[in-house]
C-alpha positions as CSV (number, residue, x, y, z in Angstrom):
1,M,113.2,106.2,117.6
2,H,112.1,106.2,121.8
3,R,111.0,109.7,121.7
4,F,108.6,109.0,118.8
5,L,107.2,106.0,120.4
6,G,106.6,107.9,123.3
7,T,104.5,110.7,121.5
8,K,102.9,108.2,119.6
9,K,101.9,106.4,123.1
10,A,100.7,109.8,124.4
11,L,98.9,110.7,121.2
12,T,96.9,107.3,121.3
13,G,96.0,107.8,124.7
14,V,94.5,111.3,124.4
15,S,92.9,110.3,121.2
16,L,91.1,107.3,123.0
17,A,90.2,109.5,126.1
18,I,88.5,112.1,123.6
19,A,86.8,109.6,122.1
20,G,85.6,107.7,125.1
21,A,84.5,111.2,126.7
22,G,82.3,112.2,123.3
23,Y,80.9,108.4,123.2
24,L,79.7,108.7,127.1
25,A,78.5,112.1,126.4
26,L,76.5,111.1,123.4
27,F,74.8,108.1,125.2
28,S,74.2,110.0,128.5
29,S,71.9,112.4,126.5
30,L,69.9,109.6,124.8
31,E,66.1,109.3,125.7
32,V,66.1,105.6,126.0
33,N,65.5,102.8,128.3
34,Y,67.8,102.9,131.4
35,L,68.7,99.4,130.6
36,L,69.2,99.6,126.7
37,K,71.4,102.7,127.5
38,Y,73.8,100.6,130.1
39,A,73.9,97.9,127.3
40,L,74.8,100.2,124.9
41,V,77.6,101.9,127.1
42,M,79.0,98.7,128.0
43,L,79.2,97.2,124.5
44,P,82.5,99.0,123.2
45,I,83.9,97.9,126.6
46,Q,83.4,94.4,126.4
47,A,84.3,94.5,122.5
48,G,87.7,96.2,123.5
49,V,88.3,93.5,126.2
50,L,87.6,90.5,123.7
51,I,89.9,92.4,121.1
52,Y,92.8,92.6,123.9
53,L,92.1,89.1,124.8
54,F,92.4,87.7,121.1
55,A,95.6,89.8,120.3
56,W,97.1,88.2,123.7
57,K,96.3,84.8,122.8
58,L,97.7,85.3,119.2
59,R,101.1,86.8,121.1
60,Q,101.5,83.7,123.1
61,P,103.7,81.1,121.6
């Protein structure tokens, strides 16, 4: 069981790294305003932080 959890964690990390690299490559090649590009790149980071904080808040007794 412990070995499976380590593999699942590694697979999740690699999947997120590939998705992040693809997302960054996609948005770095866009021909849009610099401020709009910055906001679009930061959007998933902000969403991830909010999801993490809400999940952490729900786990607290």
